[in-house]
KOLLUMDREN-15930 format. One record per residue (C-alpha): residue number from 0; residue in one letter; x, y, z. Coordinates in pm, 1 decimal, always signed. Layout:
# KOLLUMDREN-15930
VOBA|num|residu|c1|c2|c3
VOBA|NUM|A|X|Y|Z
...
***
This chain:
# KOLLUMDREN-15930
VOBA|num|residu|c1|c2|c3
VOBA|0|X|-30.1|+13.5|+50.5
VOBA|1|X|+162.1|+338.2|-107.4
VOBA|2|X|+209.0|+618.2|+164.6
VOBA|3|X|-79.6|+840.7|+15.2
VOBA|4|X|-291.1|+549.2|+70.2
VOBA|5|X|-208.6|+426.2|+388.9
VOBA|6|X|-239.6|+839.4|+490.5
VOBA|7|X|-597.3|+871.2|+412.2
VOBA|8|X|-728.2|+516.9|+551.3
VOBA|9|X|-550.8|+638.2|+896.3
VOBA|10|X|-738.2|+1004.5|+880.7
VOBA|11|X|-1080.5|+765.8|+807.3
VOBA|12|X|-1020.1|+582.2|+1112.8
VOBA|13|X|-916.6|+875.0|+1349.0
VOBA|14|X|-1264.4|+1020.0|+1213.5
VOBA|15|X|-1461.1|+737.2|+1295.2
VOBA|16|X|-1309.6|+696.4|+1602.0
VOBA|17|X|-1399.3|+1086.1|+1708.4
VOBA|18|X|-1761.8|+1065.1|+1640.2
VOBA|19|X|-1957.8|+947.3|+1979.7
VOBA|20|X|-2210.6|+697.5|+1972.3
VOBA|21|X|-2535.2|+745.5|+2116.1
VOBA|22|X|-2683.6|+443.4|+2350.3
VOBA|23|X|-3059.4|+386.9|+2349.7
VOBA|24|X|-2998.6|+497.2|+2724.3
VOBA|25|X|-2829.3|+826.9|+2607.8
VOBA|26|X|-3102.8|+892.5|+2348.8
VOBA|27|X|-3436.4|+825.9|+2580.2
VOBA|28|X|-3272.0|+1081.7|+2855.1
VOBA|29|X|-3193.5|+1326.9|+2569.2
VOBA|30|X|-3585.6|+1324.8|+2491.4
VOBA|31|X|-3699.0|+1281.9|+2816.0
VOBA|32|X|-3478.4|+1661.3|+2904.0
VOBA|33|X|-3626.9|+1821.8|+2605.2
VOBA|34|X|-4016.3|+1752.0|+2725.4
VOBA|35|X|-3920.9|+1913.1|+3018.2
VOBA|36|X|-3789.9|+2185.9|+2905.4
VOBA|37|X|-4085.7|+2226.8|+2657.4
VOBA|38|X|-4307.9|+2213.1|+2967.0
VOBA|39|X|-4119.6|+2433.7|+3146.4
VOBA|40|X|-4145.0|+2723.9|+2851.1
VOBA|41|X|-4510.5|+2634.2|+2861.8
VOBA|42|X|-4525.9|+2688.1|+3192.1
VOBA|43|X|-4352.8|+3059.7|+3210.5
VOBA|44|X|-4581.6|+3138.1|+2874.0
VOBA|45|X|-4877.0|+3084.0|+3119.3
VOBA|46|X|-4776.3|+3246.6|+3404.1
VOBA|47|X|-4612.6|+3528.4|+3209.8
VOBA|48|X|-4855.6|+3627.4|+2979.0
VOBA|49|X|-5102.0|+3574.8|+3363.4
VOBA|50|X|-4880.0|+3842.0|+3484.3
VOBA|51|X|-4853.2|+4104.9|+3186.3
VOBA|52|X|-5239.7|+4105.1|+3203.8
VOBA|53|X|-5276.7|+4148.5|+3592.5
VOBA|54|X|-5062.4|+4444.4|+3547.4
VOBA|55|X|-5226.7|+4627.4|+3271.7
VOBA|56|X|-5525.0|+4553.5|+3506.2
VOBA|57|X|-5444.1|+4680.3|+3883.9
VOBA|58|X|-5577.3|+4993.9|+4014.4
VOBA|59|X|-5279.5|+5210.4|+3792.2
VOBA|60|X|-5232.0|+5013.8|+3512.5
VOBA|61|X|-4854.6|+4950.6|+3404.6
VOBA|62|X|-4824.6|+4905.9|+3045.1
VOBA|63|X|-4447.0|+4965.9|+3094.9
VOBA|64|X|-4367.4|+4703.8|+3267.5
VOBA|65|X|-4619.6|+4425.1|+3091.8
VOBA|66|X|-4503.8|+4501.2|+2765.0
VOBA|67|X|-4147.4|+4461.8|+2884.0
VOBA|68|X|-4244.0|+4103.9|+3030.7
VOBA|69|X|-4446.5|+3988.3|+2704.6
VOBA|70|X|-4093.4|+4116.3|+2489.3
VOBA|71|X|-3908.4|+3882.3|+2725.4
VOBA|72|X|-4150.9|+3644.2|+2670.4
VOBA|73|X|-4130.6|+3655.5|+2333.1
VOBA|74|X|-3733.5|+3646.8|+2296.3
VOBA|75|X|-3713.6|+3335.4|+2502.6
VOBA|76|X|-3987.3|+3137.5|+2291.3
VOBA|77|X|-3833.4|+3242.7|+1953.7
VOBA|78|X|-3466.4|+3081.5|+2040.7
VOBA|79|X|-3592.4|+2797.0|+2262.9
VOBA|80|X|-3521.6|+2465.6|+2055.6
VOBA|81|X|-3763.5|+2234.1|+2262.8
VOBA|82|X|-4081.7|+2306.9|+2150.2
VOBA|83|X|-4231.1|+2208.0|+1845.1
VOBA|84|X|-4220.9|+2447.2|+1530.2
VOBA|85|X|-4629.6|+2503.7|+1512.9
VOBA|86|X|-4629.7|+2531.1|+1894.2
VOBA|87|X|-4413.5|+2781.4|+1872.6
VOBA|88|X|-4508.9|+2956.7|+1579.9
VOBA|89|X|-4868.6|+2984.4|+1760.0
VOBA|90|X|-4693.6|+3087.1|+2049.9
VOBA|91|X|-4527.7|+3382.2|+1918.4
VOBA|92|X|-4832.9|+3510.4|+1733.1
VOBA|93|X|-5031.3|+3453.1|+2081.3
VOBA|94|X|-4751.8|+3716.2|+2219.9
VOBA|95|X|-4756.5|+3925.2|+1944.2
VOBA|96|X|-5122.0|+3948.7|+1994.9
VOBA|97|X|-5102.7|+4028.4|+2347.9
VOBA|98|X|-4814.6|+4354.1|+2291.7
VOBA|99|X|-5132.8|+4522.3|+2153.4
VOBA|100|X|-5397.4|+4373.6|+2342.5
VOBA|101|X|-5251.5|+4538.8|+2699.6
VOBA|102|X|-5218.6|+4883.2|+2550.2
VOBA|103|X|-5546.0|+4832.2|+2437.8
VOBA|104|X|-5679.1|+4738.7|+2811.9
VOBA|105|X|-5454.4|+5006.4|+2984.3
VOBA|106|X|-5559.9|+5254.7|+2756.5
VOBA|107|X|-5916.0|+5204.3|+2821.0
VOBA|108|X|-5867.9|+5159.9|+3178.0
VOBA|109|X|-5731.0|+5468.9|+3240.0
VOBA|110|X|-6011.4|+5646.0|+3061.4
VOBA|111|X|-6294.0|+5462.3|+3286.9
VOBA|112|X|-6128.4|+5446.1|+3598.3
VOBA|113|X|-6301.3|+5709.2|+3847.7
VOBA|114|X|-6127.3|+5979.1|+3982.4
VOBA|115|X|-5885.8|+5960.4|+3666.1
VOBA|116|X|-5872.0|+6262.7|+3429.4
VOBA|117|X|-6058.9|+6169.1|+3078.8
VOBA|118|X|-5703.3|+6292.3|+2904.4
VOBA|119|X|-5431.4|+6042.5|+2995.2
VOBA|120|X|-5084.1|+6184.1|+2967.2
VOBA|121|X|-4854.9|+5910.9|+2794.5
VOBA|122|X|-4506.4|+5812.8|+2900.6
VOBA|123|X|-4276.1|+5820.4|+2679.4
VOBA|124|X|-3988.0|+5510.6|+2770.9
VOBA|125|X|-3649.7|+5558.8|+2776.2
VOBA|126|X|-3571.2|+5324.3|+2455.4
VOBA|127|X|-3841.2|+5525.4|+2257.5
VOBA|128|X|-3606.6|+5836.1|+2282.6
VOBA|129|X|-3512.9|+5907.6|+1925.0
VOBA|130|X|-3201.4|+6178.4|+1818.8
VOBA|131|X|-3451.3|+6411.1|+1784.0
VOBA|132|X|-3589.0|+6393.5|+2169.4
VOBA|133|X|-3221.7|+6521.9|+2325.9
VOBA|134|X|-3239.6|+6653.0|+2636.9
VOBA|135|X|-3578.0|+6470.6|+2704.6
VOBA|136|X|-3606.9|+6280.3|+3030.8
VOBA|137|X|-3735.4|+5941.5|+3041.5
VOBA|138|X|-4061.2|+6061.7|+3224.7
VOBA|139|X|-4118.3|+6379.7|+2999.2
VOBA|140|X|-4534.8|+6372.2|+2901.2
VOBA|141|X|-4655.2|+6382.9|+2601.0
VOBA|142|X|-5045.5|+6483.7|+2534.1
VOBA|143|X|-5260.6|+6239.9|+2323.9
VOBA|144|X|-5254.8|+6353.4|+1902.4
VOBA|145|X|-5600.3|+6468.2|+1793.1
VOBA|146|X|-5673.5|+6127.4|+1680.1
VOBA|147|X|-5666.9|+5985.7|+2037.6
VOBA|148|X|-5921.3|+6272.5|+2167.7
VOBA|149|X|-6177.0|+6212.8|+1924.1
VOBA|150|X|-6158.7|+5796.0|+2000.1
VOBA|151|X|-6192.1|+5901.6|+2390.2
VOBA|152|X|-6456.9|+6134.5|+2338.9
VOBA|153|X|-6676.0|+5864.9|+2099.4
VOBA|154|X|-6575.5|+5592.1|+2410.3
VOBA|155|X|-6681.1|+5804.3|+2646.3
VOBA|156|X|-7000.4|+5872.7|+2447.5
VOBA|157|X|-7085.0|+5509.9|+2404.1
VOBA|158|X|-7047.9|+5462.0|+2799.4
VOBA|159|X|-7288.4|+5736.0|+2842.2
VOBA|160|X|-7557.6|+5596.3|+2589.3
VOBA|161|X|-7481.0|+5229.6|+2719.9
VOBA|162|X|-7587.8|+5412.3|+3044.4
VOBA|163|X|-7895.6|+5571.3|+2947.1
VOBA|164|X|-8045.8|+5267.8|+2788.9
VOBA|165|X|-7957.5|+5062.4|+3067.5
VOBA|166|X|-8180.1|+5314.0|+3284.4
VOBA|167|X|-8444.2|+5348.2|+2976.8
VOBA|168|X|-8492.6|+4939.2|+3001.1
VOBA|169|X|-8536.5|+5005.8|+3413.3
VOBA|170|X|-8772.8|+5249.0|+3390.9
VOBA|171|X|-8990.5|+5027.3|+3099.2
VOBA|172|X|-8928.2|+4705.9|+3272.1
VOBA|173|X|-9057.7|+4871.3|+3601.3
VOBA|174|X|-9378.8|+4999.6|+3466.9
VOBA|175|X|-9475.4|+4692.9|+3284.4
VOBA|176|X|-9464.5|+4516.5|+3600.1
VOBA|177|X|-9668.1|+4757.6|+3780.0
VOBA|178|X|-9950.0|+4715.6|+3491.3
VOBA|179|X|-9959.0|+4356.6|+3529.4
VOBA|180|X|-9998.3|+4404.8|+3951.3
VOBA|181|X|-10278.1|+4662.7|+3865.6
VOBA|182|X|-10398.9|+4360.1|+3609.7
VOBA|183|X|-10457.2|+4145.5|+3890.7
VOBA|184|X|-10670.7|+4427.3|+4098.6
VOBA|185|X|-11026.9|+4319.1|+3994.9
VOBA|186|X|-11215.6|+4587.8|+3813.3
VOBA|187|X|-11405.0|+4799.2|+4095.5
VOBA|188|X|-11704.3|+4901.4|+3811.4
VOBA|189|X|-11993.8|+4742.7|+3705.9
VOBA|190|X|-11974.2|+4508.6|+3427.3
VOBA|191|X|-12174.3|+4637.4|+3128.6
VOBA|192|X|-12328.2|+4365.5|+2905.6
VOBA|193|X|-12480.0|+4401.8|+2553.2
VOBA|194|X|-12824.9|+4458.7|+2536.9
VOBA|195|X|-12916.7|+4147.1|+2352.4
VOBA|196|X|-12672.8|+3931.3|+2583.6
VOBA|197|X|-12954.2|+3699.1|+2677.2
VOBA|198|X|-13049.7|+3594.5|+2349.9
VOBA|199|X|-12694.1|+3524.3|+2220.0
VOBA|200|X|-12665.1|+3297.7|+2576.4
VOBA|201|X|-12988.2|+3126.1|+2458.3
VOBA|202|X|-12787.0|+3054.2|+2132.4
VOBA|203|X|-12530.0|+2880.8|+2270.5
VOBA|204|X|-12729.3|+2687.6|+2510.3
VOBA|205|X|-12952.1|+2546.7|+2173.2
VOBA|206|X|-12828.6|+2345.3|+1962.6
VOBA|207|X|-12818.4|+1914.8|+1892.0
VOBA|208|X|-12878.3|+1732.3|+2216.2
VOBA|209|X|-12783.0|+1369.5|+2262.2
VOBA|210|X|-13083.4|+1133.5|+2382.7
VOBA|211|X|-13086.5|+955.6|+2741.7
VOBA|212|X|-12914.7|+663.3|+2587.9
VOBA|213|X|-12635.0|+823.7|+2407.6
VOBA|214|X|-12569.3|+1009.3|+2755.9
VOBA|215|X|-12553.6|+682.8|+2950.9
VOBA|216|X|-12326.9|+560.3|+2717.8
VOBA|217|X|-12114.6|+835.0|+2779.2
VOBA|218|X|-12164.0|+780.0|+3164.5
VOBA|219|X|-12055.7|+398.6|+3148.2
VOBA|220|X|-11744.7|+469.8|+2909.6
VOBA|221|X|-11632.3|+690.9|+3210.8
VOBA|222|X|-11639.9|+492.1|+3466.1
VOBA|223|X|-11374.0|+265.0|+3624.7
VOBA|224|X|-11276.2|-101.8|+3559.5
VOBA|225|X|-10992.4|-376.5|+3573.8
VOBA|226|X|-10939.7|-640.1|+3324.5
VOBA|227|X|-10720.8|-897.5|+3284.0
VOBA|228|X|-10702.6|-1091.9|+3001.2
VOBA|229|X|-10443.0|-1330.3|+2873.6
VOBA|230|X|-10538.8|-1503.1|+2544.1
VOBA|231|X|-10892.6|-1447.3|+2545.7
VOBA|232|X|-11091.9|-1425.6|+2197.3
VOBA|233|X|-11211.1|-1086.2|+2098.8
VOBA|234|X|-11605.6|-1229.4|+2070.0
VOBA|235|X|-11593.4|-1288.0|+2449.8
VOBA|236|X|-11395.6|-992.4|+2529.4
VOBA|237|X|-11721.1|-805.2|+2392.2
VOBA|238|X|-11950.3|-989.4|+2606.3
VOBA|239|X|-11785.6|-939.8|+2894.6
VOBA|240|X|-11773.5|-563.3|+2809.4
VOBA|241|X|-12160.0|-582.8|+2726.4
VOBA|242|X|-12243.7|-738.5|+3092.3
VOBA|243|X|-11994.0|-470.2|+3252.3
VOBA|244|X|-12118.5|-119.7|+3127.1
VOBA|245|X|-12449.4|-236.7|+3042.0
VOBA|246|X|-12450.5|-104.2|+2723.6
VOBA|247|X|-12509.0|-214.8|+2396.6
VOBA|248|X|-12226.9|-330.1|+2147.8
VOBA|249|X|-12237.6|-375.1|+1804.3
VOBA|250|X|-11937.9|-580.7|+1584.6
VOBA|251|X|-11928.9|-497.6|+1275.8
VOBA|252|X|-11786.4|-780.8|+1129.9
VOBA|253|X|-11792.0|-644.0|+698.7
VOBA|254|X|-11560.3|-429.4|+833.1
VOBA|255|X|-11338.6|-627.4|+1052.4
VOBA|256|X|-11336.6|-902.2|+724.6
VOBA|257|X|-11206.4|-615.6|+509.8
VOBA|258|X|-10918.2|-549.7|+791.3
VOBA|259|X|-10856.9|-950.8|+805.5
VOBA|260|X|-10944.1|-951.3|+1163.5
VOBA|261|X|-11158.8|-1238.1|+1298.8
VOBA|262|X|-11360.9|-1280.9|+1619.5
VOBA|263|X|-11171.1|-1565.2|+1761.1
VOBA|264|X|-10886.6|-1294.3|+1751.8
VOBA|265|X|-10687.5|-1315.5|+2094.5
VOBA|266|X|-10642.3|-1024.0|+2320.6
VOBA|267|X|-10420.1|-966.8|+2593.1
VOBA|268|X|-10444.9|-717.7|+2836.7
VOBA|269|X|-10404.9|-615.6|+3219.7
VOBA|270|X|-10529.9|-293.8|+3278.1
VOBA|271|X|-10736.2|-90.6|+3539.6
VOBA|272|X|-10885.3|+237.7|+3384.2
VOBA|273|X|-11194.4|+400.5|+3255.3
VOBA|274|X|-11385.1|+188.8|+3055.7
VOBA|275|X|-11286.4|+441.0|+2752.8
VOBA|276|X|-10959.1|+372.2|+2796.4
VOBA|277|X|-10918.6|+9.4|+2841.3
VOBA|278|X|-11193.0|-27.4|+2509.9
VOBA|279|X|-10973.6|+189.0|+2264.6
VOBA|280|X|-10638.6|-14.9|+2392.9
VOBA|281|X|-10794.9|-347.6|+2295.0
VOBA|282|X|-10938.7|-216.8|+1941.6
VOBA|283|X|-10605.6|-2.3|+1888.8
VOBA|284|X|-10400.7|-342.0|+1901.6
VOBA|285|X|-10617.3|-472.1|+1610.3
VOBA|286|X|-10595.1|-196.1|+1427.7
VOBA|287|X|-11003.7|-122.1|+1469.5
VOBA|288|X|-11222.9|+171.9|+1650.2
VOBA|289|X|-11510.8|+233.5|+1764.7
VOBA|290|X|-11839.7|+532.7|+1719.7
VOBA|291|X|-12117.2|+592.8|+1903.5
VOBA|292|X|-12407.9|+530.3|+1608.7
VOBA|293|X|-12760.5|+466.4|+1690.6
VOBA|294|X|-12806.9|+459.7|+2047.0
VOBA|295|X|-12488.2|+213.5|+2053.1
VOBA|296|X|-12139.7|+130.0|+2005.0
VOBA|297|X|-12028.2|+17.8|+1722.5
VOBA|298|X|-11705.6|-141.2|+1672.9
VOBA|299|X|-11545.6|-86.9|+1303.5
VOBA|300|X|-11250.3|-16.3|+1104.2
VOBA|301|X|-11035.8|+231.6|+1171.8
VOBA|302|X|-11093.0|+387.2|+791.3
VOBA|303|X|-11487.3|+338.6|+852.1
VOBA|304|X|-11498.0|+512.9|+1179.6
VOBA|305|X|-11300.7|+783.7|+1053.4
VOBA|306|X|-11638.3|+899.9|+772.5
VOBA|307|X|-11892.4|+850.0|+1091.0
VOBA|308|X|-11859.6|+1180.0|+1190.1
VOBA|309|X|-12137.1|+1475.7|+1324.6
VOBA|310|X|-12093.5|+1838.9|+1221.4
VOBA|311|X|-12235.8|+2079.0|+1503.5
VOBA|312|X|-12181.5|+2467.2|+1539.7
VOBA|313|X|-12130.6|+2612.9|+1862.2
VOBA|314|X|-12231.9|+2947.4|+1904.5
VOBA|315|X|-11943.5|+3202.1|+2100.3
VOBA|316|X|-12092.2|+3510.9|+2004.9
VOBA|317|X|-12100.0|+3597.9|+2345.1
VOBA|318|X|-11766.4|+3484.3|+2482.0
VOBA|319|X|-11578.8|+3675.5|+2203.0
VOBA|320|X|-11723.9|+3990.0|+2190.1
VOBA|321|X|-11658.6|+4316.3|+2431.5
VOBA|322|X|-11819.4|+4592.2|+2598.0
VOBA|323|X|-11565.7|+4903.4|+2619.4
VOBA|324|X|-11625.0|+5280.8|+2535.6
VOBA|325|X|-11268.0|+5320.7|+2576.9
VOBA|326|X|-11146.4|+5076.3|+2280.4
VOBA|327|X|-11176.4|+5138.4|+1915.2
VOBA|328|X|-11441.4|+4951.8|+1719.4
VOBA|329|X|-11091.3|+4800.1|+1484.9
VOBA|330|X|-10900.9|+4671.5|+1846.4
VOBA|331|X|-11232.0|+4513.2|+2010.5
VOBA|332|X|-11230.4|+4313.9|+1668.1
VOBA|333|X|-10863.7|+4167.7|+1690.4
VOBA|334|X|-10932.5|+4115.4|+2057.4
VOBA|335|X|-11275.4|+3949.9|+1971.2
VOBA|336|X|-11034.4|+3743.4|+1736.2
VOBA|337|X|-10824.9|+3662.9|+1940.7
VOBA|338|X|-11030.0|+3518.4|+2200.2
VOBA|339|X|-11203.9|+3342.8|+1949.5
VOBA|340|X|-10849.0|+3155.4|+1907.7
VOBA|341|X|-10819.7|+3103.5|+2229.8
VOBA|342|X|-11090.7|+2936.7|+2245.2
VOBA|343|X|-11034.0|+2704.8|+1967.7
VOBA|344|X|-10671.5|+2636.3|+2085.5
VOBA|345|X|-10817.4|+2553.4|+2472.0
VOBA|346|X|-11076.1|+2307.9|+2245.7
VOBA|347|X|-10823.8|+2126.5|+2062.9
VOBA|348|X|-10547.1|+2124.1|+2334.8
VOBA|349|X|-10786.0|+1951.0|+2622.6
VOBA|350|X|-10992.5|+1744.2|+2398.0
VOBA|351|X|-10873.5|+1443.3|+2312.3
VOBA|352|X|-10518.2|+1654.1|+2131.0
VOBA|353|X|-10440.8|+1351.5|+1870.4
VOBA|354|X|-10816.6|+1362.6|+1742.1
VOBA|355|X|-10773.4|+1723.5|+1560.0
VOBA|356|X|-10602.7|+1768.9|+1249.5
VOBA|357|X|-10368.2|+2046.9|+1401.8
VOBA|358|X|-10259.0|+1823.8|+1608.3
VOBA|359|X|-10252.4|+1515.8|+1404.3
VOBA|360|X|-10212.5|+1490.9|+1032.4
VOBA|361|X|-10423.4|+1187.8|+999.8
VOBA|362|X|-10713.6|+1271.9|+1244.6
VOBA|363|X|-11069.1|+1359.3|+1165.4
VOBA|364|X|-11182.9|+1644.6|+1371.4
VOBA|365|X|-11130.4|+2018.5|+1238.8
VOBA|366|X|-11261.7|+2282.3|+1396.0
VOBA|367|X|-11310.8|+2673.7|+1196.5
VOBA|368|X|-11485.6|+2962.1|+1285.2
VOBA|369|X|-11803.2|+3113.2|+1104.9
VOBA|370|X|-11754.7|+3515.8|+1138.9
VOBA|371|X|-12121.3|+3533.3|+975.0
VOBA|372|X|-12282.7|+3382.7|+1235.8
VOBA|373|X|-12014.6|+3396.8|+1512.4
VOBA|374|X|-11985.4|+3029.5|+1602.7
VOBA|375|X|-11719.3|+2737.2|+1585.3
VOBA|376|X|-11835.9|+2490.2|+1345.1
VOBA|377|X|-11701.9|+2161.6|+1457.4
VOBA|378|X|-11672.5|+1802.2|+1265.8
VOBA|379|X|-11589.2|+1526.1|+1541.3
VOBA|380|X|-11692.2|+1216.9|+1654.5
VOBA|381|X|-12033.9|+1229.3|+1869.4
VOBA|382|X|-11802.2|+1110.9|+2182.5
VOBA|383|X|-11631.4|+1463.4|+2148.2
VOBA|384|X|-11932.1|+1641.8|+2127.7
VOBA|385|X|-12013.9|+1506.3|+2419.1
VOBA|386|X|-11691.1|+1579.1|+2604.3
VOBA|387|X|-11736.9|+1975.3|+2438.6
VOBA|388|X|-12069.3|+1973.3|+2591.2
VOBA|389|X|-12279.8|+1894.2|+2292.1
VOBA|390|X|-12534.7|+1697.9|+2493.1
VOBA|391|X|-12709.1|+1975.1|+2693.3
***
């Protein structure tokens, strides 16, 4: 081997010996140290920001010290190597935003703190004194510009307007609550009814009346019964109902054939409730329904039951109109319409709500107002009419 080649081999061997070999334990130790250092930086970042905001929100805002604290944190984060690059960028952007925010907070607190002048004096730090400020001391006061004065005045006006708005809102709320209290006090004046009020009452009381048997059926359906059926035949259950309620019950066998239900169908029900509820539960399981027709209970299919309705009118003219000379006629009509809507809503929400189309699109019950006759036109089953007072 020639001398130059031997010399090159020796140099390469020495270089290989000079490179340290990092063992697995040393590498883990290095990663752990880096993680600990990153945690320290995060902790100092959090504590330093909190301290800066405390300084600027103090009774006497110290924006200079708060700014210096943020600049120190910013230099620390920029020179750190333990953080991930993305995390370092996030912290830098946060601190740069904080620098502007603490100045804004200091300006606002200086303007609104009680006992302080609205026109604050800005101190010039030592490191901001340039060549044109020769001879100016560190604490030399400098008046804000016209633009700053304009901002201060506009924000002061906004604060005053906000106080006025709160005061106005409080006054209005107080008036509303006083009016509510006054409305709860009974009127001591004599109540005036229209001259034709007695005639209107007679019109509302008149109407299609239920027979004595139909009223007996309704009372029977309201009675409390207890059942314990287990694989009982449908026809036997209906016979038990006839004896229990002493009401005539007719089965529409053709309708049952149309929906594929036989009298041998099994009934399973253990319930203690009104006869009406029990009968509905039994029929609902078999996709059937019942109506009151010809002074008897008719069991039929749901489709046929939906077609067996009665339309009746209920006069509400005496309930809707009001007599008060202080109210203009147009407003009086609006109040009457509102009263009628409340009556209709009360009916559809309290009397079998699921039987009205306004609550259930598949239901058959409808209720509309006829302004000519001042009546509610109701299309419903005889049972619902009874619940509405149609049995009078």
